[in-house]
C-alpha positions in Angstrom: 97.1 110.2 139.1 96.5 113.9 139.1 96.0 115.6 135.7 98.1 118.8 135.7 97.7 119.6 132.1 95.9 122.5 130.6 94.8 121.9 127.0 97.4 119.2 126.7 100.3 121.3 128.1 101.7 121.3 131.6 103.3 124.0 133.6 105.3 124.2 136.8 102.6 126.3 138.3 100.1 123.5 137.6 102.5 121.0 139.3 102.9 123.3 142.3 99.1 123.5 142.6 98.8 119.7 142.5 101.5 119.2 145.1 99.8 121.8 147.4 96.5 120.0 146.9 98.1 116.8 148.1 99.6 118.5 151.1 96.2 120.0 152.0 94.5 116.6 151.5 97.0 114.9 153.8 96.6 117.7 156.4 92.8 117.3 156.5 92.9 113.5 156.5 91.5 111.9 159.6 93.0 108.5 158.8 96.7 108.1 158.0 95.9 105.0 156.0 94.4 107.1 153.3 97.1 109.7 153.0 99.0 110.1 149.8 102.4 108.9 150.9 104.2 108.4 147.6 104.3 110.9 144.8 105.8 110.2 141.4 106.7 113.2 139.1 107.5 112.6 135.4 108.2 116.1 134.2 111.1 118.4 134.6 112.7 121.8 134.2 116.3 123.0 134.4 115.2 126.3 135.9 115.2 126.7 139.7 111.8 127.5 141.0 111.5 128.6 144.6 107.8 128.0 144.8 108.2 124.5 143.4 110.9 123.8 146.0 108.6 125.0 148.8 105.8 122.8 147.6 108.2 119.8 147.5 109.6 120.6 150.9 106.1 120.8 152.5 105.3 117.3 151.3 108.7 115.9 152.4 108.2 117.5 155.9 104.8 115.8 156.0 106.5 112.4 155.5 105.8 111.9 151.7 108.2 110.0 149.5 108.8 111.9 146.3 110.2 110.3 143.2 111.2 112.2 140.0 112.8 111.6 136.7 116.4 112.8 136.2 116.1 114.1 132.6 116.6 112.9 129.1 119.5 115.0 127.8 122.4 112.6 128.4 124.3 115.1 130.6 125.8 115.4 134.0 122.9 117.4 135.5 119.8 116.3 137.4 116.8 118.3 136.4 114.3 119.7 138.9 112.3 118.6 140.8 114.5 115.5 141.1 117.5 117.8 142.0 115.8 119.1 145.1 117.0 117.8 148.5 115.0 114.8 149.7 113.6 113.8 146.2 114.6 110.4 144.9 116.2 111.1 141.5 115.8 108.3 138.9 117.7 107.6 135.7 117.0 105.0 133.0 118.7 101.8 131.8 118.1 99.4 128.9 116.2 96.2 129.8 115.7 93.9 126.8 117.6 90.7 127.8 115.8 88.6 125.2 117.5 90.4 122.4 114.4 91.9 120.8 112.6 95.2 121.2 108.8 95.2 121.3 108.4 95.8 117.6 110.6 92.8 116.8 113.8 94.8 116.1 116.9 92.9 117.2 118.6 94.4 120.3 122.2 93.9 121.3 121.9 92.3 124.7 125.4 93.6 125.6 123.5 96.9 126.4 121.1 95.3 128.8 121.6 97.0 132.1 123.6 99.9 130.6 122.6 103.5 131.2 120.5 104.8 128.3 122.8 107.0 126.1 122.3 109.0 122.9 125.1 107.1 121.2 123.2 103.8 121.7 119.7 105.0 121.2 120.7 106.8 117.9 121.0 103.3 116.3 117.4 102.4 117.4 115.7 105.8 117.4 117.5 107.9 114.9 116.8 111.5 115.3 114.8 110.8 118.4 118.0 109.6 120.2 118.2 110.5 123.9 120.2 109.7 127.0 119.5 109.5 130.7 120.9 112.3 132.8 123.2 111.5 135.6 125.1 113.1 138.5 126.3 112.9 142.0 122.7 113.3 143.2 121.2 110.5 141.2 119.7 107.9 143.5 118.6 104.9 141.4 118.0 103.6 137.9 115.2 101.6 136.4 114.1 100.4 132.9 113.3 103.4 130.7 113.7 102.3 127.1 111.2 100.4 125.0 108.6 100.5 127.7 105.1 99.1 127.0 102.4 101.4 128.4 98.8 102.3 127.9 97.6 105.7 126.7 94.3 107.4 126.0 93.2 107.7 122.4 91.4 111.0 123.1 91.3 113.6 125.8 88.4 113.3 128.2 88.8 109.5 128.8 85.7 108.2 130.5 86.7 104.6 131.3 85.9 102.7 128.2 88.4 100.1 127.1 87.9 101.4 123.5 89.5 104.7 124.6 92.8 102.9 125.5 95.7 102.1 123.2 99.0 100.4 123.8 102.1 102.4 123.1 105.9 102.0 123.3 107.6 104.8 125.2 111.0 105.9 126.2 112.4 108.2 128.9 113.3 108.6 132.5 109.6 109.7 132.9 108.8 105.9 132.7 111.7 104.8 135.0 110.6 107.0 137.9 107.1 105.4 138.3 108.8 102.0 138.5 110.8 103.1 141.5 107.7 104.7 143.0 105.9 101.4 142.6 108.6 99.4 144.3 108.6 102.0 147.1 104.9 101.5 147.5 105.4 97.7 147.8 108.0 98.2 150.5 105.8 100.7 152.3 102.8 98.2 152.3 105.0 95.3 153.3 106.5 97.2 156.2 103.1 98.2 157.5 101.8 94.6 157.1 104.7 93.0 158.9 105.5 95.6 161.6 102.0 97.1 162.0 103.3 100.7 161.7 103.9 103.1 158.9 107.6 103.3 157.8 109.5 106.5 157.6 110.7 107.7 154.2 114.3 106.9 155.3 113.3 103.3 156.1 111.7 102.9 152.7 114.8 104.5 151.1 117.1 102.1 152.9 115.2 99.1 151.7 115.7 100.3 148.1 119.4 101.3 148.7 120.6 98.2 150.5 119.1 95.8 148.0 119.8 97.7 144.8 122.1 95.9 142.3 125.3 97.6 141.4 128.7 96.5 140.2 131.8 98.7 140.4 133.5 97.0 137.4 131.4 99.1 135.0 130.3 102.5 136.2 127.6 102.9 133.5 126.1 99.4 133.8 124.2 97.5 136.4 123.5 93.7 136.7 119.9 92.8 136.0 118.2 91.4 139.2 117.5 87.7 139.1 114.9 86.1 141.3 116.7 84.1 144.0 119.9 84.7 142.1 123.3 86.0 143.0 123.2 89.5 144.5 125.7 92.2 143.6 125.7 93.6 147.1 128.0 96.6 146.5 126.6 99.4 148.6 128.2 102.1 146.5 127.1 105.2 144.7 128.2 105.8 141.1 127.6 109.0 139.2 126.0 107.2 136.2 123.7 104.8 138.0 123.4 106.0 141.6 123.0 103.1 144.0 122.1 100.9 141.1 118.9 99.3 139.8 116.3 98.6 142.4 115.6 94.9 143.1 111.9 94.8 143.9 111.9 91.2 145.2 114.8 91.8 147.6 113.5 95.2 148.7 110.2 93.7 149.8 111.9 90.8 151.5 114.0 93.1 153.6 111.3 93.4 156.2 110.5 89.7 156.1 114.1 88.6 156.5 117.5 88.8 154.8 117.4 89.0 151.0 118.3 85.8 149.2 121.7 85.5 147.7 125.4 85.7 148.3 125.1 88.6 150.7 122.7 87.1 153.2 120.7 84.0 154.1 117.2 83.2 152.9 114.5 85.1 154.7 111.0 83.8 155.5 108.4 83.2 152.8 106.4 86.3 151.8 103.1 84.8 150.7 
């Protein structure tokens, strides 16, 4: 994680500097195993920035996988940098299948798998209601509501457990790292099995061809079930992209066919 804040505030110029630093680090690296191959960005702007696009393009040309949040304004517009060509744009869905939020509030499970919208979050968050941005260039969705995370109690965290607190957070900013994490699992699995580094396209294909989607409801995705039925519709929908990433099946793709209705069981992973 690279801190791009300045006195608690971030700027696009700080982000550009961080991306340029990664590019320089990878350029000088003598061992590809230690390159920074996956970058997750959880901030956004609606203003086009040529310098930011250039920094993004340099990393993509270097072979980096870049994942970014789509935005939280419940509108048909993907924010930058997620909107740049080659960046994986991630939206958010509800994921509370047990019927309860973390604080014990009852949650209507009919919304599980649905795109996060202002109309739904207004019931649970009041004035803090928000919705996941969508569009023709949205790639995937992941859980982004009622997410349990850790945060620093104070600036200048030095590694003490007493400086950490647990928080409940919302937003596409928390969905994007989930996709980045799954991409990292796929990247490592590919290298472990095939003894070579995957291309960004190969990682993307593993996410795309195992994502769960269902054309019967354009704003809702089925929740992946381990060894369960796969909704193997390789389609793109404006509200959810190619669907919700299925980490288990994405990792299995390079061990054998994902388990379920669309393919036979592959070999055991571990």
